[in-house]
C-alpha positions as a Markdown table, in Angstrom:
| # | Residue | x | y | z |
|---|---|---|---|---|
| 1 | Met | -17.5 | -1.9 | 15.3 |
| 2 | Ala | -17.2 | 0.4 | 12.2 |
| 3 | Ala | -18.0 | -2.5 | 10.0 |
| 4 | Ile | -21.3 | -3.1 | 11.8 |
| 5 | Ile | -22.2 | 0.6 | 11.6 |
| 6 | Tyr | -21.4 | 0.9 | 7.9 |
| 7 | Thr | -23.4 | -2.3 | 7.2 |
| 8 | Leu | -26.4 | -1.1 | 9.2 |
| 9 | Cys | -26.4 | 2.2 | 7.3 |
| 10 | Ala | -26.4 | 0.4 | 4.0 |
| 11 | Leu | -29.2 | -1.9 | 5.1 |
| 12 | Thr | -31.2 | 1.0 | 6.4 |
| 13 | Ala | -30.9 | 2.9 | 3.1 |
| 14 | Phe | -31.9 | -0.3 | 1.3 |
| 15 | Ala | -35.0 | -0.7 | 3.5 |
| 16 | Cys | -36.0 | 2.9 | 3.0 |
| 17 | Ala | -35.6 | 2.7 | -0.7 |
| 18 | Leu | -37.7 | -0.5 | -0.8 |
| 19 | Met | -40.5 | 0.9 | 1.3 |
| 20 | Leu | -40.6 | 4.2 | -0.6 |
| 21 | Leu | -40.6 | 2.5 | -4.0 |
| 22 | Arg | -43.2 | 0.0 | -2.9 |
| 23 | Gly | -45.3 | 2.9 | -1.7 |
| 24 | Phe | -44.9 | 4.6 | -5.0 |
| 25 | Phe | -46.2 | 1.5 | -6.9 |
| 26 | Ala | -49.2 | 1.3 | -4.6 |
| 27 | Thr | -50.2 | 5.0 | -4.7 |
| 28 | Arg | -48.4 | 6.5 | -7.7 |
| 29 | His | -47.4 | 9.6 | -5.7 |
| 30 | Arg | -44.4 | 10.9 | -7.6 |
| 31 | Ile | -42.5 | 12.2 | -4.5 |
| 32 | Leu | -42.2 | 8.6 | -3.4 |
| 33 | Leu | -40.5 | 7.7 | -6.6 |
| 34 | Trp | -37.9 | 10.5 | -6.4 |
| 35 | Ser | -37.3 | 9.7 | -2.7 |
| 36 | Gly | -37.0 | 6.0 | -3.4 |
| 37 | Leu | -34.5 | 6.6 | -6.2 |
| 38 | Cys | -32.5 | 8.9 | -3.8 |
| 39 | Phe | -32.4 | 6.2 | -1.1 |
| 40 | Ser | -31.4 | 3.6 | -3.8 |
| 41 | Gly | -28.4 | 5.8 | -4.6 |
| 42 | Met | -27.6 | 6.3 | -0.9 |
| 43 | Phe | -27.6 | 2.5 | -0.6 |
| 44 | Ile | -25.1 | 2.3 | -3.4 |
| 45 | Asn | -23.1 | 5.0 | -1.7 |
| 46 | Asn | -23.0 | 3.1 | 1.5 |
| 47 | Val | -22.1 | -0.1 | -0.2 |
| 48 | Leu | -19.1 | 1.7 | -1.8 |
| 49 | Leu | -18.2 | 3.0 | 1.7 |
| 50 | Val | -18.2 | -0.6 | 3.0 |
| 51 | Leu | -16.1 | -1.7 | 0.1 |
| 52 | Asp | -13.7 | 1.2 | 0.5 |
| 53 | Arg | -13.2 | 1.0 | 4.2 |
| 54 | Leu | -13.3 | -2.8 | 4.8 |
| 55 | Phe | -12.3 | -4.7 | 1.6 |
| 56 | Phe | -10.2 | -2.5 | -0.7 |
| 57 | Leu | -7.9 | -1.0 | 1.8 |
| 58 | Asp | -5.2 | -0.1 | -0.7 |
| 59 | Thr | -7.6 | 1.5 | -3.2 |
| 60 | Asn | -9.2 | 4.9 | -2.7 |
| 61 | Leu | -12.9 | 4.9 | -3.7 |
| 62 | Thr | -13.6 | 8.4 | -2.3 |
| 63 | Thr | -14.3 | 9.9 | -5.8 |
| 64 | Trp | -16.7 | 7.1 | -6.7 |
| 65 | Arg | -18.5 | 7.4 | -3.3 |
| 66 | Leu | -18.9 | 11.2 | -3.8 |
| 67 | Leu | -20.2 | 10.7 | -7.4 |
| 68 | Ala | -22.7 | 8.1 | -6.1 |
| 69 | Gly | -23.8 | 10.5 | -3.4 |
| 70 | Leu | -24.3 | 13.3 | -6.0 |
| 71 | Ala | -26.2 | 10.9 | -8.3 |
| 72 | Ala | -28.4 | 9.9 | -5.3 |
| 73 | Leu | -29.4 | 13.4 | -4.6 |
| 74 | Leu | -30.1 | 14.5 | -8.2 |
| 75 | Pro | -33.5 | 12.6 | -8.6 |
| 76 | Leu | -34.8 | 14.0 | -5.3 |
| 77 | Leu | -33.7 | 17.5 | -6.2 |
| 78 | Tyr | -35.3 | 17.2 | -9.6 |
| 79 | Gly | -38.5 | 15.9 | -8.1 |
| 80 | Leu | -38.7 | 18.7 | -5.5 |
| 81 | Ile | -38.1 | 21.4 | -8.1 |
| 82 | Arg | -40.1 | 20.2 | -11.1 |
| 83 | Glu | -43.0 | 18.3 | -9.7 |
| 84 | Glu | -46.2 | 20.2 | -8.7 |
| 85 | Glu | -49.0 | 19.0 | -6.4 |
């Protein structure tokens, strides 16, 4: 059951990133770019979670997951602070 939930979370983050980046390329609204990059990083974070919990049981990927989560939030934080509209 956990495998299904982890996989659905990863697929949801991927779908959000895809729709946000597609919206950015259509409208050129910069907040869509920063949000799309954030969700791309969240997708990577969720993929690392799936790998950590389901495939590499003897390896701890917690540090890498936390770094991916931090890297995912940085573009959105930058966009919210620096961009003006």
